[in-house]
TORTORZA-799407 format. One record per residue (C-alpha): residue number from 1; residue in one letter; x negated, z, y. Coordinates in steps of 0.05 Angstrom, whole numbers. Each point is the difference from the previous one (the first is absolute). Example, Ala and Ser with C-alpha at 12.3 -4.5 7.8 and 13.67 -1.06 7.14 Angstrom:
! residues 2
{nr: 1, rest: a, px: -246, pz: 156, py: -90}
{nr: 2, rest: s, px: -27, pz: -13, py: 69}
END
This chain:
! residues 236
{nr: 1, rest: m, px: -3747, pz: 2719, py: 2098}
{nr: 2, rest: v, px: 64, pz: -45, py: 24}
{nr: 3, rest: s, px: 35, pz: 27, py: 63}
{nr: 4, rest: i, px: 69, pz: -23, py: 8}
{nr: 5, rest: v, px: 22, pz: -1, py: 78}
{nr: 6, rest: v, px: 77, pz: -6, py: 22}
{nr: 7, rest: p, px: 21, pz: -8, py: 67}
{nr: 8, rest: a, px: 65, pz: 25, py: 16}
{nr: 9, rest: f, px: 42, pz: 5, py: 57}
{nr: 10, rest: n, px: 76, pz: 21, py: -9}
{nr: 11, rest: e, px: 0, pz: -6, py: -76}
{nr: 12, rest: a, px: 38, pz: 58, py: -17}
{nr: 13, rest: t, px: 50, pz: -41, py: -44}
{nr: 14, rest: r, px: -51, pz: -31, py: -48}
{nr: 15, rest: i, px: -71, pz: 39, py: 11}
{nr: 16, rest: g, px: 17, pz: 55, py: -59}
{nr: 17, rest: i, px: 14, pz: -57, py: -47}
{nr: 18, rest: s, px: -59, pz: -39, py: 16}
{nr: 19, rest: v, px: -44, pz: 62, py: -5}
{nr: 20, rest: r, px: 24, pz: 15, py: -68}
{nr: 21, rest: k, px: -14, pz: -77, py: -21}
{nr: 22, rest: i, px: -69, pz: 7, py: 26}
{nr: 23, rest: q, px: -7, pz: 68, py: -41}
{nr: 24, rest: d, px: 21, pz: -23, py: -60}
{nr: 25, rest: f, px: -48, pz: -61, py: 0}
{nr: 26, rest: v, px: -61, pz: 40, py: 20}
{nr: 27, rest: r, px: 14, pz: 46, py: -59}
{nr: 28, rest: q, px: -13, pz: -55, py: -50}
{nr: 29, rest: t, px: -64, pz: -28, py: 33}
{nr: 30, rest: p, px: -67, pz: 14, py: -21}
{nr: 31, rest: f, px: -27, pz: 1, py: 66}
{nr: 32, rest: q, px: 3, pz: 59, py: 52}
{nr: 33, rest: t, px: 47, pz: -6, py: 59}
{nr: 34, rest: e, px: 25, pz: 28, py: 60}
{nr: 35, rest: i, px: 59, pz: -13, py: 43}
{nr: 36, rest: i, px: 2, pz: 1, py: 74}
{nr: 37, rest: i, px: 69, pz: -8, py: 33}
{nr: 38, rest: v, px: -7, pz: -5, py: 77}
{nr: 39, rest: d, px: 65, pz: 18, py: 38}
{nr: 40, rest: d, px: 0, pz: -37, py: 63}
{nr: 41, rest: g, px: 47, pz: 42, py: 42}
{nr: 42, rest: s, px: 55, pz: 4, py: -43}
{nr: 43, rest: t, px: 69, pz: 27, py: 26}
{nr: 44, rest: d, px: 35, pz: 4, py: -64}
{nr: 45, rest: g, px: -31, pz: 52, py: -40}
{nr: 46, rest: t, px: -43, pz: -47, py: -40}
{nr: 47, rest: a, px: -64, pz: 48, py: 2}
{nr: 48, rest: d, px: 45, pz: 54, py: -23}
{nr: 49, rest: l, px: 26, pz: -37, py: -58}
{nr: 50, rest: i, px: -75, pz: -20, py: -17}
{nr: 51, rest: r, px: -19, pz: 70, py: -9}
{nr: 52, rest: q, px: 59, pz: 16, py: -42}
{nr: 53, rest: t, px: -24, pz: -46, py: -52}
{nr: 54, rest: q, px: -58, pz: 42, py: -16}
{nr: 55, rest: v, px: -43, pz: -51, py: -24}
{nr: 56, rest: p, px: -71, pz: 22, py: -21}
{nr: 57, rest: g, px: -56, pz: -39, py: 39}
{nr: 58, rest: l, px: 48, pz: -20, py: 54}
{nr: 59, rest: r, px: -20, pz: 7, py: 68}
{nr: 60, rest: i, px: 46, pz: -2, py: 61}
{nr: 61, rest: l, px: -26, pz: -26, py: 72}
{nr: 62, rest: s, px: 50, pz: 9, py: 54}
{nr: 63, rest: n, px: 5, pz: -28, py: 66}
{nr: 64, rest: t, px: 43, pz: 32, py: 58}
{nr: 65, rest: e, px: 19, pz: -67, py: 28}
{nr: 66, rest: n, px: 0, pz: -73, py: -33}
{nr: 67, rest: h, px: -61, pz: -40, py: 19}
{nr: 68, rest: g, px: 13, pz: -58, py: -52}
{nr: 69, rest: k, px: -14, pz: -28, py: -69}
{nr: 70, rest: g, px: -70, pz: -23, py: 19}
{nr: 71, rest: h, px: -20, pz: 72, py: 28}
{nr: 72, rest: a, px: 33, pz: 41, py: -58}
{nr: 73, rest: v, px: -41, pz: -46, py: -54}
{nr: 74, rest: r, px: -59, pz: 8, py: 41}
{nr: 75, rest: q, px: 5, pz: 75, py: 2}
{nr: 76, rest: g, px: 14, pz: -1, py: -76}
{nr: 77, rest: v, px: -63, pz: -43, py: -15}
{nr: 78, rest: l, px: -46, pz: 44, py: 46}
{nr: 79, rest: a, px: 27, pz: 65, py: -38}
{nr: 80, rest: a, px: -5, pz: -30, py: -76}
{nr: 81, rest: q, px: -56, pz: 17, py: -48}
{nr: 82, rest: g, px: 8, pz: -51, py: -50}
{nr: 83, rest: v, px: -48, pz: -59, py: -10}
{nr: 84, rest: y, px: 59, pz: -45, py: 4}
{nr: 85, rest: v, px: 56, pz: 10, py: 39}
{nr: 86, rest: l, px: 70, pz: -32, py: -11}
{nr: 87, rest: f, px: 50, pz: -8, py: 62}
{nr: 88, rest: t, px: 75, pz: -7, py: -29}
{nr: 89, rest: d, px: 68, pz: -1, py: 40}
{nr: 90, rest: a, px: 42, pz: 55, py: -7}
{nr: 91, rest: d, px: 50, pz: -39, py: -30}
{nr: 92, rest: l, px: -42, pz: -23, py: -58}
{nr: 93, rest: s, px: 21, pz: -67, py: 4}
{nr: 94, rest: a, px: -60, pz: -20, py: -40}
{nr: 95, rest: p, px: 6, pz: 48, py: -60}
{nr: 96, rest: i, px: -59, pz: 52, py: 1}
{nr: 97, rest: e, px: -16, pz: -23, py: -70}
{nr: 98, rest: e, px: -32, pz: -62, py: 34}
{nr: 99, rest: l, px: -58, pz: 37, py: 17}
{nr: 100, rest: e, px: -29, pz: -11, py: -66}
{nr: 101, rest: k, px: -4, pz: -81, py: 12}
{nr: 102, rest: l, px: -34, pz: 20, py: 71}
{nr: 103, rest: l, px: -49, pz: 51, py: -28}
{nr: 104, rest: e, px: -22, pz: -44, py: -59}
{nr: 105, rest: v, px: -19, pz: -58, py: 50}
{nr: 106, rest: a, px: -34, pz: 47, py: 46}
{nr: 107, rest: m, px: -37, pz: 39, py: -62}
{nr: 108, rest: r, px: -29, pz: -69, py: -24}
{nr: 109, rest: g, px: -38, pz: -4, py: 65}
{nr: 110, rest: d, px: 39, pz: -60, py: 16}
{nr: 111, rest: a, px: 25, pz: 28, py: 64}
{nr: 112, rest: d, px: -8, pz: 55, py: 55}
{nr: 113, rest: i, px: 74, pz: -6, py: 19}
{nr: 114, rest: v, px: 54, pz: -26, py: -47}
{nr: 115, rest: i, px: 65, pz: -6, py: 36}
{nr: 116, rest: g, px: 72, pz: -15, py: -30}
{nr: 117, rest: s, px: 28, pz: -61, py: 15}
{nr: 118, rest: r, px: 75, pz: -30, py: -2}
{nr: 119, rest: a, px: -20, pz: -70, py: 19}
{nr: 120, rest: i, px: -51, pz: -18, py: -59}
{nr: 121, rest: d, px: 55, pz: -9, py: -50}
{nr: 122, rest: r, px: 70, pz: 18, py: 20}
{nr: 123, rest: s, px: 26, pz: 7, py: -71}
{nr: 124, rest: f, px: -25, pz: 74, py: 4}
{nr: 125, rest: i, px: 52, pz: 16, py: 50}
{nr: 126, rest: d, px: 61, pz: 34, py: -32}
{nr: 127, rest: q, px: 44, pz: 6, py: 67}
{nr: 128, rest: h, px: -12, pz: -46, py: 56}
{nr: 129, rest: q, px: 4, pz: 13, py: 74}
{nr: 130, rest: s, px: 53, pz: -43, py: 36}
{nr: 131, rest: p, px: -22, pz: -69, py: 6}
{nr: 132, rest: f, px: -10, pz: 7, py: 78}
{nr: 133, rest: r, px: -51, pz: 57, py: -11}
{nr: 134, rest: e, px: -38, pz: -41, py: -59}
{nr: 135, rest: i, px: -8, pz: -61, py: 47}
{nr: 136, rest: g, px: -17, pz: 46, py: 62}
{nr: 137, rest: g, px: -55, pz: 36, py: -45}
{nr: 138, rest: i, px: -25, pz: -70, py: -24}
{nr: 139, rest: v, px: -6, pz: -22, py: 71}
{nr: 140, rest: f, px: -35, pz: 65, py: 19}
{nr: 141, rest: n, px: -57, pz: -8, py: -49}
{nr: 142, rest: r, px: -8, pz: -69, py: 14}
{nr: 143, rest: m, px: -12, pz: 23, py: 72}
{nr: 144, rest: v, px: -44, pz: 50, py: -26}
{nr: 145, rest: r, px: -44, pz: -58, py: -36}
{nr: 146, rest: l, px: -4, pz: -45, py: 59}
{nr: 147, rest: l, px: -15, pz: 60, py: 52}
{nr: 148, rest: l, px: -47, pz: 43, py: -41}
{nr: 149, rest: g, px: -26, pz: -45, py: -50}
{nr: 150, rest: l, px: 21, pz: 45, py: -61}
{nr: 151, rest: r, px: 11, pz: -34, py: -60}
{nr: 152, rest: i, px: 57, pz: 46, py: -18}
{nr: 153, rest: h, px: 67, pz: -20, py: -25}
{nr: 154, rest: d, px: 33, pz: 71, py: 16}
{nr: 155, rest: t, px: -23, pz: 46, py: 42}
{nr: 156, rest: q, px: 51, pz: 45, py: 10}
{nr: 157, rest: c, px: 20, pz: 24, py: -71}
{nr: 158, rest: g, px: -9, pz: 76, py: 1}
{nr: 159, rest: f, px: -40, pz: 6, py: -61}
{nr: 160, rest: k, px: -79, pz: 1, py: 11}
{nr: 161, rest: l, px: -58, pz: 27, py: -32}
{nr: 162, rest: f, px: -66, pz: 12, py: 42}
{nr: 163, rest: h, px: -67, pz: 25, py: -22}
{nr: 164, rest: r, px: 1, pz: 62, py: 48}
{nr: 165, rest: e, px: -73, pz: 2, py: 19}
{nr: 166, rest: k, px: -9, pz: -75, py: 13}
{nr: 167, rest: s, px: 68, pz: -4, py: 37}
{nr: 168, rest: l, px: -10, pz: 62, py: 42}
{nr: 169, rest: p, px: -31, pz: -44, py: 61}
{nr: 170, rest: a, px: 55, pz: -37, py: 5}
{nr: 171, rest: f, px: 49, pz: 52, py: -2}
{nr: 172, rest: n, px: -35, pz: 33, py: 55}
{nr: 173, rest: k, px: 4, pz: -64, py: 46}
{nr: 174, rest: l, px: 74, pz: -4, py: -6}
{nr: 175, rest: t, px: 42, pz: -13, py: 67}
{nr: 176, rest: i, px: 59, pz: -15, py: -24}
{nr: 177, rest: m, px: 49, pz: 56, py: -17}
{nr: 178, rest: g, px: 64, pz: -39, py: -18}
{nr: 179, rest: f, px: 17, pz: -49, py: -59}
{nr: 180, rest: g, px: -54, pz: -49, py: 19}
{nr: 181, rest: f, px: -53, pz: 44, py: -28}
{nr: 182, rest: d, px: -5, pz: -37, py: -59}
{nr: 183, rest: p, px: -33, pz: -64, py: 20}
{nr: 184, rest: e, px: -42, pz: 37, py: 52}
{nr: 185, rest: v, px: -31, pz: 42, py: -58}
{nr: 186, rest: l, px: -1, pz: -59, py: -50}
{nr: 187, rest: f, px: -38, pz: -36, py: 60}
{nr: 188, rest: v, px: -53, pz: 50, py: 15}
{nr: 189, rest: c, px: -16, pz: 12, py: -72}
{nr: 190, rest: s, px: -12, pz: -74, py: -11}
{nr: 191, rest: r, px: -44, pz: -8, py: 64}
{nr: 192, rest: h, px: -45, pz: 61, py: -30}
{nr: 193, rest: g, px: -6, pz: -40, py: -56}
{nr: 194, rest: l, px: 52, pz: 37, py: -54}
{nr: 195, rest: r, px: 23, pz: -47, py: -60}
{nr: 196, rest: i, px: 77, pz: -1, py: -2}
{nr: 197, rest: r, px: 33, pz: -17, py: -58}
{nr: 198, rest: e, px: 81, pz: -17, py: 1}
{nr: 199, rest: i, px: 37, pz: 7, py: -58}
{nr: 200, rest: p, px: 74, pz: -3, py: -17}
{nr: 201, rest: v, px: 45, pz: 65, py: -9}
{nr: 202, rest: r, px: 65, pz: 15, py: -28}
{nr: 203, rest: w, px: 44, pz: 10, py: 68}
{nr: 204, rest: s, px: 74, pz: 11, py: 14}
{nr: 205, rest: h, px: 29, pz: 10, py: 70}
{nr: 206, rest: s, px: 29, pz: 69, py: 20}
{nr: 207, rest: e, px: 53, pz: 10, py: 51}
{nr: 208, rest: g, px: -14, pz: 44, py: 53}
{nr: 209, rest: s, px: -68, pz: -41, py: 29}
{nr: 210, rest: k, px: -21, pz: 27, py: 69}
{nr: 211, rest: v, px: -19, pz: -63, py: 22}
{nr: 212, rest: n, px: 45, pz: -39, py: 49}
{nr: 213, rest: f, px: -15, pz: -77, py: -14}
{nr: 214, rest: l, px: 3, pz: -24, py: 70}
{nr: 215, rest: r, px: -27, pz: 60, py: 40}
{nr: 216, rest: d, px: -57, pz: 10, py: -45}
{nr: 217, rest: g, px: -9, pz: -72, py: -15}
{nr: 218, rest: v, px: -19, pz: -7, py: 73}
{nr: 219, rest: r, px: -48, pz: 57, py: 1}
{nr: 220, rest: m, px: -36, pz: -18, py: -61}
{nr: 221, rest: f, px: -13, pz: -65, py: 27}
{nr: 222, rest: v, px: -18, pz: 33, py: 64}
{nr: 223, rest: d, px: -49, pz: 45, py: -46}
{nr: 224, rest: l, px: -28, pz: -64, py: -27}
{nr: 225, rest: l, px: -22, pz: -23, py: 69}
{nr: 226, rest: r, px: -31, pz: 66, py: 15}
{nr: 227, rest: i, px: -40, pz: -2, py: -71}
{nr: 228, rest: r, px: -29, pz: -68, py: 31}
{nr: 229, rest: r, px: -17, pz: 34, py: 69}
{nr: 230, rest: n, px: -32, pz: 63, py: -30}
{nr: 231, rest: s, px: -45, pz: -50, py: -49}
{nr: 232, rest: f, px: -17, pz: -42, py: 67}
{nr: 233, rest: l, px: -18, pz: 64, py: 41}
{nr: 234, rest: g, px: -47, pz: 26, py: -69}
{nr: 235, rest: r, px: 43, pz: 58, py: -10}
{nr: 236, rest: y, px: -2, pz: -3, py: -75}
END
């Protein structure tokens, strides 16, 4: 079974479309799936819209207040029942069909974690972010490589597949609940000896991002320092 985890915060304008796209995809797949939407304290009726879709195999986890994307992903992974867990952004910037590419690599036994990447081959990007954001992402990932030693080109692409059982110890050790959780979970998985593969995926920028480049960029850099400190203190 493959579990598809979608963190959602105030996604009423697009969550219904995304859920139907996921449903159309899983109907055609030969493997068993479950869909878990984690409504992280939305105030715009996101959870009600999800319930109205009436998709078989869909579960909704609702938080009364917003905790952050990392918290929502962790919550979904811990609740999942699949052998593999995909987490994907609610806007489906990476089309759900790209799951097949990640799953193929994982099931060959080549990796315990397979992550989608925009940086390995940018010809896969259909709609780019602004140059300012793209340059900022490149700088951030270079800081990840420098401070954490992760040889990953794009830690922030919201399309990652985990072998659930092998990854659970890392998710249980997460301390960062916001947007900076990606490098932390990958760093901890790497420290636990899990094999991580990065492959290019189709991707298209979607308007309405919850990320404030300057504010969240500073927070994410601070998060990298927190990860280094936690590692030094033996918390992982």
